[in-house]
Steps between C-alpha positions, in 0.01 A plus 500: 500500500445389138874467445526261793291241316605574142761222498268224621491237224175390343347190660508176302253322725209505577480757215734542208549386142577140596332485841313184399831311501577575864166502678412232751131591499293537184392858554208520257457868588746770600405757760729801534483700822599861445680602819553876500472635855561350841132550589367323191753218530391434859134485398561255214709271719221501759236364262668314213597173678136433591385558142738255330542244774608162363441584132790400268318637196606857580861622489559816701781747449547841656601792279661772707429854380756727670347823372298600807615740769389229743664193345773472765450189709283318248783307333632390842153383602469297179839338553420423866173338389680274252338656191632453147578851376559619147614846392227735382674526163418134430123552518463606132680180396255254654130432452336467841140390535426744782677789669407550865593808701398696806661812354293688245775716355698242304650562156395189312616410154242456227336161493173314521508333841260631764622704796337463842570778749430441869464784749794525741287666766133570556357604167553837338512724805765761426670713237871441443770669289504387137850384408431581134401861558496778759133431581336273754295194410258260665694220667433154361390590146703386201578752221220565252723370220498154657126514556452587136674181391234289671769297679471646850274380779475674837412294808276692740380422851152658482242593233525865608855499366377393157271802494775726634740389226242534224443859607867594540628292207220415253732269309505267801130419455461129441865435589454423872472169685326492838728295724491630858801553725717197585699699757189585701384139476821380664476766769145395585565126505801558727304668779491171691879514532501851641619391845786301347611800295494724807713259702747468212532879491556518876162657578368396841144398582435827681673722247360699211677493164470832318599457136603811306457476124630733232477513124771676296535855371526851646152501655534159665507451875870412506587813298294736714580354843795261479540535876150364577614143586756640746241735651259213551768289666589795721142553619339155503623309808735216412329245721159551343571586137708403199544704182561375146562668165398383152654701216398479136758299300563809285647671806740211553586477131557873447690580820649169611482292816811668645338844477174374649683351798701820541188714482326286761811434713354638825176306451691182414701535822163529674379166363315613185361211295620621160343246268687405181330591171423143395254261663539549878308829503179305443499286819623809687187685383283210616674521840428872538255648749489837321626645173626855455539567130445719198350455152695179430348158442616357834278746686200377303597139567510583871148643479383188315636288788284699741788675675473852644648734239639849553645719227817697563519615135287485187651630178335698227589228249224279644228456237163655595205262513707191580486285813823661619346846472189382685716357778674836533163666541390292800822380668625712793812711455806455720701809587869403527569812707237430767495241780522169315407265787165673552433501125577130463284417801215712362535335158467153646224585744291666227541190286420249775194298406491659155707259290266569207580872510662493156299218342315726259825662388699181448205329330554746216860384453481121534258266323413153632790443740651153486462434127781710348753222438243271339376780274852603411599145410201475268601824331863392455411161351239655274759743363749213459236304308547207733248294692509536875716239675311221678609623841258682730461873458762685705393639834671776699770363727559597859797735515830373634610607846713815472851547630544754779708789358524695825829563675510445878455810713784543750414822686185672619383828645264391778222695668376395845213652693382414852122517525417655837129435471560123476752476783438300816729367777748259351360544151578743218366553149762613251449589134796415279550602138821442311609630162808412292769758573576564130159664455404624850599782729452550872220735607469722810464309825257555788488391864378154406602458136856431391708417193806285464720340235529119503763326285616148420878560519591172330303598188487880484738640237491863617739521793364838607161344568652234722709758685192714564259221594337490841413132459706223340325186381624148450454350154461137603363334815751409768504134602448579868485778758872498571588539131247780465654692787855449370396636162330801659795589723743474212279702268447781754874513562572535130239772450520725808233743381216247531270455799356151447586179316223248432493156349269204478574174676417175324249419774279786372564774755708813446780635714544877522829600658546844649843657504645357819396174664120528487294302250129443431332183378209579267252228412157495339187307591326588169768391251761221477782749541574867549669720239826634648441842343154531658617356832786752512265785400276424797794492743639822349163677542484394865849633565423833331182534707681408824298181536713207625470231225479211744213283612236671286263404222487712185215507249688570178295667225620530141340788315247382243528130590206274566671377818441775754668346801798268475587436864865510594634400839815675625702322767842586644792270428743454784856606403 
């Protein structure tokens, strides 16, 4: 990696021997951002604009250190953000007034300027491999040699961390600045936009978003159970749940986006919300109804937001006595090999009405929420030996609405069950649960419970699925009844192995065509329109149970949904 950047020429502006000749802005002080890892680069870019907003007295340049195992992706992020980047080799040739980094393990040249190190997660919660030796070290702490120079300052989010550092690294005593956590502040202030984030991610009002979070390393959740997102999608009904995944940026940097998408291919085909490593994971966490995580910072952020938290892994590298260790002591464990729907339901029910369940734990990690940016700005300007700008102190901003990363699901394994105890003349109650076919398998049937495969033939890329489907679904509403029936007849002719073809009509009803001339109109009195997949599932269940699907009312129940009875009316359509 170092060779890739060795030929980058030294910058002449805003730093360089004759930079004063080319600057547009005066730049009384020079701030160098040491960008070493993808994680630390993301964190700096999240906070720095708010600190220096509108101030022409400070020139900022980013020095890219390619020496980390996790540097991949950082240079691209800097370029995409429009940052001015100089090669690391130029750093000894300039005299910055402050070096700012969110990566503690930087090889700095000798000099006199102060160095401010921000945490790139929640405090000092884990041990990580030391790149300078075969030992492990406490994450977030700069080398003792830098502490000895008196140049280094460590930003911390809670007074307990000052005491922790003084015990683990006595040379850090007196070298800490109590700031708080700007990431948490933005998460908290964005709670009012939670509904907007959910809609942007395609999460319905009656759906639960289960967000899986994993740190990096061999004891992380994604290392121990990489199939967990697919298992959740295969067991949590599609109509009542969504599943997302937040991976530590080190996972992306070390293994690459291509490998991550390949590893999670089945889950991605099932609609997994795989959040990118920068920025959008934060509003996705706000949108979550539950968090399943490990000893990473995102799990602790989820607890601080008052979400139900379950642990599917917790590595030995977690530091005893920290908030993360305390969370592991009281948070319920999730067994990836047991029934996941029941465990998720139990997790949320146990947490209901107890949004302060983790308050005592998170209070030990975060000090005075809401003030981190203002405190951090004061620290930066103090180290720059500049007066604060006349503008108001920065406040945490509401997070931007995230993009929806999910791919559309084009085929489902569908379970239908007729409820005999709720039956009455002319009225049936049918439970329907559907699961993306890439992660689900049919189960044994009974007298009143059935399984079928439903596919959108215009979108499904696996021809075998379309050939084996019992039900074929239209992708777009037909303009009228006649067009809907023409589409159905043509589709059933093309795919002779299917039993039904269903599509929505622009008027809001659905048309379910049986092989032959018969067709059923399905409409709903409880919703503006009926879903063709659910309408076809109801007709299919009636046919399998030898119940004529004409002139009846069906109470449709979706497992786990707040709506217990969506009433569907089935009427025959004359050929």
